[in-house]
Residue frames as a rotation matrix with the C-alpha (Angstrom) as fourth column:
UNK 1
0.190 0.025 0.982 21.86
-0.534 -0.837 0.124 -52.68
0.824 -0.547 -0.145 -184.43
UNK 2
-0.680 -0.515 -0.522 23.45
0.171 0.582 -0.795 -53.76
0.713 -0.630 -0.308 -181.15
UNK 3
0.545 0.836 -0.069 21.11
0.174 -0.032 0.984 -54.44
0.820 -0.549 -0.163 -178.26
UNK 4
-0.491 -0.870 0.041 22.56
0.215 -0.166 -0.962 -52.68
0.844 -0.464 0.268 -175.24
UNK 5
-0.935 0.147 0.322 19.85
-0.353 -0.455 -0.818 -51.58
0.026 -0.878 0.478 -172.80
UNK 6
-0.505 0.863 -0.025 16.46
0.850 0.492 -0.189 -52.59
-0.151 -0.116 -0.982 -171.46
UNK 7
0.132 0.712 0.690 13.54
0.855 -0.434 0.284 -50.22
0.501 0.552 -0.666 -171.94
UNK 8
0.497 0.124 -0.859 14.44
0.738 -0.581 0.343 -47.70
-0.456 -0.804 -0.380 -169.21
UNK 9
-0.580 -0.814 0.018 16.77
0.673 -0.467 0.574 -45.93
-0.459 0.345 0.819 -171.62
UNK 10
-0.833 0.315 0.456 13.84
0.220 -0.567 0.794 -44.39
0.508 0.761 0.403 -173.54
UNK 11
-0.177 0.792 -0.584 11.36
0.983 0.166 -0.073 -44.12
0.039 -0.587 -0.809 -170.67
UNK 12
-0.970 -0.084 0.227 9.47
0.098 -0.994 0.051 -40.81
0.222 0.072 0.972 -170.81
UNK 13
-0.515 0.815 -0.263 6.33
0.523 0.056 -0.850 -39.75
-0.679 -0.576 -0.456 -169.00
UNK 14
0.302 0.838 -0.455 3.38
0.045 -0.489 -0.871 -38.71
-0.952 0.242 -0.185 -171.16
UNK 15
-0.277 -0.393 -0.877 5.03
-0.895 -0.226 0.384 -39.74
-0.349 0.892 -0.289 -174.46
UNK 16
0.510 0.385 0.769 3.95
-0.019 0.899 -0.438 -42.40
-0.860 0.209 0.466 -176.94
UNK 17
-0.535 -0.692 -0.484 6.10
-0.629 -0.055 0.775 -43.75
-0.563 0.720 -0.406 -179.77
UNK 18
0.476 0.849 0.232 4.29
-0.323 0.414 -0.851 -45.17
-0.818 0.330 0.471 -182.82
UNK 19
-0.796 -0.604 -0.044 5.17
-0.316 0.352 0.881 -47.54
-0.516 0.716 -0.471 -185.68
UNK 20
0.400 0.913 -0.084 2.94
-0.509 0.145 -0.848 -48.32
-0.762 0.382 0.523 -188.67
UNK 21
-0.654 -0.633 -0.415 3.31
-0.692 0.278 0.666 -50.88
-0.306 0.723 -0.620 -191.43
UNK 22
0.476 0.771 -0.423 2.02
-0.874 0.467 -0.133 -53.92
0.095 0.433 0.896 -193.23
UNK 23
-0.498 -0.515 0.698 2.48
-0.573 0.799 0.182 -57.62
-0.651 -0.309 -0.693 -192.56
UNK 24
-0.730 0.185 -0.658 1.70
-0.546 0.421 0.724 -60.38
0.411 0.888 -0.206 -195.06
UNK 25
-0.007 0.723 -0.690 -0.28
0.150 0.684 0.714 -62.36
0.989 -0.098 -0.113 -192.47
UNK 26
0.751 0.355 0.556 -1.46
-0.512 -0.218 0.831 -62.58
0.416 -0.909 0.018 -188.87
UNK 27
0.868 -0.454 -0.200 1.11
0.496 0.803 0.330 -65.29
0.010 -0.386 0.922 -188.31
UNK 28
-0.008 -0.898 0.440 3.97
0.711 -0.315 -0.628 -63.01
0.703 0.308 0.641 -189.45
UNK 29
0.146 0.153 0.977 2.67
-0.389 -0.899 0.199 -60.23
0.909 -0.409 -0.072 -187.16
UNK 30
0.936 0.280 0.213 2.33
-0.305 0.344 0.888 -62.55
0.175 -0.896 0.407 -184.17
UNK 31
0.622 -0.770 -0.144 5.78
0.763 0.637 -0.108 -64.04
0.175 -0.042 0.984 -184.76
UNK 32
-0.103 -0.670 0.735 7.38
0.415 -0.701 -0.580 -60.59
0.904 0.245 0.350 -185.04
UNK 33
0.093 0.248 0.964 5.75
-0.614 -0.749 0.251 -59.31
0.784 -0.615 0.083 -181.83
UNK 34
0.806 0.331 -0.491 6.01
0.083 0.757 0.648 -62.53
0.587 -0.563 0.583 -179.75
UNK 35
0.243 -0.703 0.669 8.10
-0.965 -0.244 0.095 -62.71
0.097 -0.668 -0.737 -176.59
UNK 36
0.602 -0.141 -0.786 10.21
-0.076 0.970 -0.232 -65.87
0.795 0.200 0.573 -176.56
UNK 37
0.606 -0.341 0.719 11.50
-0.790 -0.154 0.593 -67.01
-0.092 -0.927 -0.363 -173.19
UNK 38
-0.278 -0.801 -0.530 14.59
-0.712 0.542 -0.447 -69.18
0.645 0.253 -0.721 -172.84
UNK 39
0.795 0.534 -0.289 13.88
-0.254 0.724 0.641 -72.61
0.551 -0.436 0.711 -171.44
UNK 40
0.322 -0.769 -0.552 17.49
0.693 0.589 -0.416 -73.00
0.645 -0.248 0.723 -170.35
UNK 41
-0.785 -0.608 -0.122 18.00
0.545 -0.584 -0.602 -69.63
0.294 -0.538 0.790 -168.60
UNK 42
0.164 0.965 -0.205 15.05
0.950 -0.099 0.296 -68.47
0.266 -0.243 -0.933 -166.52
UNK 43
0.186 -0.158 -0.970 16.88
0.588 -0.773 0.239 -65.24
-0.787 -0.615 -0.051 -165.57
UNK 44
-0.799 -0.513 0.314 17.39
0.541 -0.385 0.748 -64.08
-0.262 0.767 0.585 -169.16
UNK 45
-0.430 0.645 -0.632 15.33
-0.536 -0.745 -0.396 -61.44
-0.726 0.169 0.666 -170.92
UNK 46
0.339 0.562 0.754 12.75
0.420 0.627 -0.656 -62.74
-0.842 0.540 -0.024 -173.39
UNK 47
-0.825 -0.564 0.024 13.57
0.239 -0.311 0.920 -62.29
-0.511 0.765 0.392 -177.05
UNK 48
0.405 0.914 0.003 11.29
0.448 -0.195 -0.872 -60.40
-0.797 0.354 -0.489 -179.43
UNK 49
-0.140 -0.480 0.866 12.07
0.989 -0.031 0.143 -59.53
-0.042 0.877 0.479 -183.06
UNK 50
0.642 0.437 0.630 10.41
0.474 -0.872 0.121 -56.11
0.602 0.221 -0.767 -182.70
UNK 51
0.937 -0.318 -0.148 12.49
-0.017 -0.462 0.887 -55.26
-0.350 -0.828 -0.438 -179.63
UNK 52
0.125 -0.935 0.332 15.65
0.706 0.319 0.632 -56.46
-0.697 0.156 0.700 -181.38
UNK 53
0.051 -0.052 0.997 14.92
0.911 -0.408 -0.067 -54.12
0.410 0.912 0.027 -184.30
UNK 54
0.878 0.307 0.367 14.49
0.126 -0.888 0.442 -51.31
0.462 -0.342 -0.818 -181.75
UNK 55
-0.143 -0.985 0.099 17.82
-0.091 -0.086 -0.992 -52.14
0.986 -0.151 -0.077 -180.13
UNK 56
0.135 0.304 0.943 16.19
-0.945 -0.246 0.215 -53.13
0.297 -0.920 0.254 -176.82
UNK 57
-0.917 -0.374 -0.139 16.82
-0.289 0.864 -0.412 -56.06
0.274 -0.338 -0.900 -174.52
UNK 58
-0.567 0.748 -0.346 13.32
0.823 0.529 -0.205 -55.84
0.030 -0.401 -0.916 -173.06
UNK 59
-0.790 0.432 0.436 10.19
-0.373 -0.902 0.218 -53.71
0.487 0.010 0.873 -172.88
UNK 60
-0.799 0.575 0.177 7.31
0.019 0.319 -0.948 -53.97
-0.602 -0.753 -0.266 -170.42
UNK 61
-0.849 0.456 0.268 4.50
0.400 0.224 0.889 -55.19
0.345 0.862 -0.372 -172.67
UNK 62
-0.062 0.836 -0.545 1.95
0.931 -0.148 -0.334 -53.59
-0.360 -0.528 -0.769 -170.31
UNK 63
0.091 0.013 -0.996 2.98
-0.018 -1.000 -0.015 -50.31
-0.996 0.020 -0.091 -171.94
UNK 64
-0.889 -0.372 -0.268 2.87
-0.298 0.024 0.954 -51.65
-0.349 0.928 -0.132 -175.50
UNK 65
0.209 0.966 0.152 -0.16
-0.216 0.198 -0.956 -51.86
-0.954 0.166 0.250 -177.76
UNK 66
-0.848 -0.490 -0.201 0.11
-0.337 0.205 0.919 -53.84
-0.409 0.847 -0.339 -181.01
UNK 67
0.158 0.983 0.089 -2.85
-0.271 0.130 -0.954 -54.05
-0.950 0.126 0.287 -183.38
UNK 68
-0.919 -0.393 0.034 -3.15
-0.109 0.336 0.935 -56.07
-0.379 0.856 -0.352 -186.58
UNK 69
0.208 0.974 -0.088 -5.95
-0.470 0.020 -0.883 -56.16
-0.858 0.225 0.462 -189.15
UNK 70
0.065 -0.148 0.987 -6.30
0.588 0.804 0.082 -58.47
-0.806 0.575 0.140 -192.13
UNK 71
0.614 0.263 0.745 -7.00
0.779 -0.359 -0.515 -55.59
0.132 0.895 -0.425 -194.52
UNK 72
-0.646 -0.759 -0.078 -4.61
0.758 -0.650 0.045 -52.77
-0.085 -0.030 0.996 -195.38
UNK 73
0.495 0.867 0.060 -6.47
0.864 -0.498 0.074 -49.53
0.094 0.015 -0.995 -194.54
UNK 74
0.296 -0.318 0.901 -5.83
0.136 -0.919 -0.369 -45.78
0.946 0.232 -0.228 -194.44
UNK 75
-0.650 -0.650 -0.392 -3.73
0.484 0.043 -0.874 -44.66
0.585 -0.758 0.287 -191.47
UNK 76
-0.612 0.496 0.616 -6.53
-0.636 -0.772 -0.010 -42.35
0.470 -0.398 0.788 -190.36
UNK 77
0.524 0.827 -0.202 -8.71
-0.585 0.522 0.620 -45.40
0.619 -0.207 0.758 -189.72
UNK 78
0.197 -0.542 -0.817 -5.84
0.404 0.804 -0.436 -47.50
0.893 -0.244 0.377 -188.35
UNK 79
-0.761 -0.587 0.277 -4.97
0.041 -0.469 -0.882 -44.93
0.647 -0.660 0.381 -185.69
UNK 80
-0.014 0.850 0.527 -8.52
-0.749 -0.358 0.558 -44.93
0.663 -0.387 0.641 -184.27
UNK 81
0.571 0.241 -0.785 -7.82
0.119 0.922 0.370 -48.31
0.812 -0.304 0.497 -182.66
UNK 82
-0.435 -0.863 -0.257 -5.13
0.435 0.048 -0.899 -46.97
0.788 -0.503 0.354 -180.32
UNK 83
0.298 0.446 -0.844 -5.87
0.954 -0.118 0.275 -46.13
0.023 -0.887 -0.460 -176.72
UNK 84
0.286 -0.096 -0.953 -5.99
0.462 -0.858 0.225 -42.39
-0.840 -0.505 -0.201 -176.05
UNK 85
-0.387 -0.502 0.774 -5.41
0.909 -0.064 0.412 -41.67
-0.157 0.862 0.481 -179.75
UNK 86
0.608 0.662 0.438 -7.69
0.718 -0.694 0.054 -38.65
0.340 0.282 -0.897 -179.59
UNK 87
0.825 -0.317 -0.467 -4.95
0.142 -0.684 0.715 -36.91
-0.547 -0.656 -0.520 -177.58
UNK 88
-0.148 -0.961 -0.235 -2.19
-0.205 -0.202 0.958 -37.42
-0.967 0.190 -0.167 -180.20
UNK 89
0.261 0.333 0.906 -3.96
0.686 0.596 -0.417 -38.37
-0.679 0.730 -0.073 -183.43
UNK 90
0.977 0.175 -0.124 -3.52
0.051 -0.751 -0.659 -35.01
-0.208 0.637 -0.742 -185.18
UNK 91
0.320 -0.920 -0.226 0.29
-0.866 -0.381 0.323 -34.82
-0.384 0.092 -0.919 -184.83
UNK 92
-0.210 -0.342 0.916 0.52
-0.026 0.938 0.345 -38.55
-0.977 0.049 -0.206 -185.59
UNK 93
0.559 0.496 0.664 -1.37
0.637 0.255 -0.727 -38.15
-0.530 0.830 -0.174 -188.88
UNK 94
0.897 -0.313 -0.314 0.73
-0.414 -0.843 -0.343 -35.11
-0.157 0.437 -0.885 -189.78
UNK 95
-0.053 -0.963 0.264 3.93
-0.722 0.220 0.656 -37.11
-0.690 -0.156 -0.707 -189.16
UNK 96
0.031 0.140 0.990 2.55
0.414 0.899 -0.140 -39.97
-0.910 0.414 -0.031 -191.29
UNK 97
0.917 0.362 0.167 1.87
0.309 -0.381 -0.872 -37.55
-0.252 0.851 -0.461 -194.15
UNK 98
0.605 -0.757 -0.246 5.38
-0.748 -0.647 0.147 -36.06
-0.271 0.095 -0.958 -193.86
UNK 99
-0.355 -0.778 0.519 6.89
-0.557 0.622 0.551 -39.57
-0.751 -0.094 -0.654 -194.06
UNK 100
-0.429 0.249 -0.868 4.64
-0.859 0.186 0.478 -40.78
0.280 0.950 0.134 -196.89
UNK 101
-0.984 0.176 -0.021 2.92
0.171 0.908 -0.384 -43.36
-0.048 -0.381 -0.923 -194.70
UNK 102
-0.602 0.796 -0.065 -0.70
-0.781 -0.569 0.256 -43.50
0.167 0.205 0.964 -195.85
UNK 103
0.544 0.804 -0.240 -1.87
-0.709 0.594 0.381 -47.05
0.449 -0.037 0.893 -195.16
UNK 104
-0.685 -0.729 -0.009 -1.08
-0.622 0.591 -0.513 -50.23
0.379 -0.346 -0.859 -193.27
UNK 105
0.319 0.785 -0.531 -2.56
-0.186 0.601 0.778 -53.19
0.929 -0.149 0.337 -191.47
UNK 106
0.304 -0.272 -0.913 -0.53
0.877 0.455 0.156 -52.92
0.374 -0.848 0.376 -188.27
UNK 107
0.304 -0.232 0.924 0.15
-0.283 -0.948 -0.145 -50.24
0.910 -0.218 -0.354 -185.69
UNK 108
0.168 -0.350 -0.922 2.30
0.862 0.506 -0.035 -50.44
0.478 -0.789 0.386 -182.57
UNK 109
0.452 -0.017 0.892 2.35
-0.295 -0.946 0.131 -47.89
0.842 -0.322 -0.433 -179.76
UNK 110
-0.119 -0.528 -0.841 4.73
0.820 0.425 -0.384 -47.85
0.560 -0.735 0.382 -176.82
UNK 111
0.699 0.520 0.490 3.41
0.132 -0.768 0.626 -45.63
0.702 -0.373 -0.606 -174.05
UNK 112
0.907 -0.420 0.035 5.64
-0.195 -0.345 0.918 -43.79
-0.373 -0.840 -0.395 -171.58
UNK 113
0.185 -0.794 0.579 8.36
0.682 0.527 0.506 -44.27
-0.707 0.301 0.639 -174.21
UNK 114
0.757 -0.029 -0.653 10.26
-0.349 -0.863 -0.366 -41.75
-0.553 0.505 -0.663 -176.31
UNK 115
0.396 -0.606 0.690 12.09
0.733 0.661 0.160 -43.58
-0.553 0.443 0.706 -179.08
UNK 116
-0.059 -0.493 -0.868 14.65
-0.126 -0.859 0.496 -41.31
-0.990 0.138 -0.012 -180.77
UNK 117
0.797 0.285 -0.532 14.77
-0.512 -0.148 -0.846 -40.48
-0.320 0.947 0.028 -184.46
UNK 118
0.221 -0.775 -0.592 18.23
-0.509 0.427 -0.748 -42.05
0.832 0.467 -0.300 -184.47
UNK 119
-0.754 -0.653 0.073 19.50
-0.275 0.415 0.867 -44.74
-0.597 0.634 -0.493 -184.40
UNK 120
-0.434 0.583 -0.687 17.66
-0.865 -0.055 0.499 -45.76
0.253 0.810 0.528 -187.53
UNK 121
-0.042 0.543 0.839 14.91
-0.530 0.700 -0.479 -48.30
-0.847 -0.464 0.258 -186.91
UNK 122
-0.622 -0.213 -0.753 15.22
-0.766 0.363 0.530 -51.25
0.160 0.907 -0.389 -189.30
UNK 123
-0.311 0.607 0.732 12.25
-0.236 0.696 -0.678 -53.53
-0.921 -0.383 -0.073 -189.73
UNK 124
-0.968 -0.007 0.250 11.00
0.229 0.374 0.898 -55.54
-0.100 0.927 -0.361 -192.68
UNK 125
-0.314 0.947 0.064 7.40
0.905 0.279 0.321 -54.63
0.286 0.159 -0.945 -191.75
UNK 126
0.596 0.604 -0.530 7.11
0.781 -0.589 0.208 -51.39
-0.186 -0.538 -0.822 -189.76
UNK 127
-0.168 -0.588 0.791 8.17
0.523 -0.734 -0.434 -47.76
0.836 0.341 0.431 -190.13
UNK 128
-0.393 -0.028 -0.919 8.81
0.876 -0.315 -0.366 -45.52
-0.280 -0.949 0.148 -187.17
UNK 129
0.335 0.619 0.710 6.44
0.746 -0.635 0.202 -42.56
0.576 0.462 -0.674 -187.29
UNK 130
-0.310 -0.488 0.816 7.53
-0.132 -0.828 -0.545 -40.63
0.941 -0.277 0.192 -184.22
UNK 131
-0.545 0.086 -0.834 7.09
0.822 0.250 -0.512 -39.86
0.164 -0.965 -0.206 -180.55
UNK 132
-0.290 0.595 0.749 4.20
0.079 -0.765 0.639 -37.68
0.954 0.244 0.175 -179.38
UNK 133
-0.926 0.132 0.353 2.84
-0.374 -0.220 -0.901 -36.21
-0.041 -0.967 0.253 -176.17
UNK 134
-0.369 0.857 -0.359 -0.37
0.129 0.429 0.894 -37.94
0.920 0.284 -0.269 -175.10
UNK 135
-0.641 0.260 0.722 -2.91
-0.758 -0.365 -0.541 -37.78
0.123 -0.894 0.431 -172.31
UNK 136
-0.868 0.357 -0.345 -4.91
0.378 0.926 0.009 -40.49
0.322 -0.123 -0.939 -170.58
UNK 137
-0.145 0.850 0.507 -7.54
-0.135 -0.524 0.841 -37.99
0.980 0.054 0.190 -169.57
UNK 138
0.076 0.106 0.991 -6.77
-0.946 -0.306 0.105 -38.50
0.315 -0.946 0.077 -165.90
UNK 139
0.939 0.217 -0.267 -6.53
-0.160 0.962 0.219 -42.29
0.305 -0.163 0.938 -165.96
UNK 140
0.451 -0.825 0.340 -3.52
-0.706 -0.096 0.702 -43.43
-0.547 -0.557 -0.625 -163.85
UNK 141
0.958 -0.220 0.183 -1.14
0.286 0.753 -0.592 -45.01
-0.008 0.620 0.784 -166.35
UNK 142
0.548 -0.818 0.174 2.40
-0.775 -0.574 -0.264 -44.49
0.316 0.010 -0.949 -165.17
UNK 143
0.134 -0.610 -0.781 5.36
0.028 0.790 -0.612 -46.79
0.991 0.061 0.123 -164.67
UNK 144
-0.812 -0.571 -0.122 5.97
0.172 -0.034 -0.985 -45.41
0.558 -0.820 0.126 -161.19
UNK 145
-0.074 0.891 0.448 2.31
-0.428 -0.434 0.793 -45.06
0.901 -0.133 0.414 -160.18
UNK 146
0.835 0.469 -0.289 2.46
-0.004 0.531 0.847 -47.69
0.551 -0.706 0.445 -157.42
UNK 147
-0.078 -0.917 -0.391 6.01
0.742 0.209 -0.637 -46.99
0.666 -0.340 0.664 -156.27
UNK 148
0.797 0.358 -0.486 6.47
0.601 -0.540 0.589 -45.00
-0.051 -0.761 -0.646 -153.11
């Protein structure tokens, strides 16, 4: 998949996009999610295998939550670790059931982000579950919160 845009292309208020899967080890998870900065070009975007699989140049990691556990567990338990999951857990679990995703040891959420069903997401570890409306319960968590 060609990387053509930074994260603003999929920016969407009150949406969270979720991926679930399994990694062989913590090291594999950390390597896949790590941001690698160029030592020779300080103005370049960092590289990240996850972002590359999404087709992104960059994503603000302040709006990304990535959780890994050593044990593969049921998605119902895995989703409890996500911030504000009580506001989108039911449709998330329904989407998991529809896609045959029933367990994993890793979950990634990108808040204020609406990843489309196409182009197809290709990852050796994660499956795209979907994008869901969510609520922070009044907590200010917006990209433009401090902009005038």
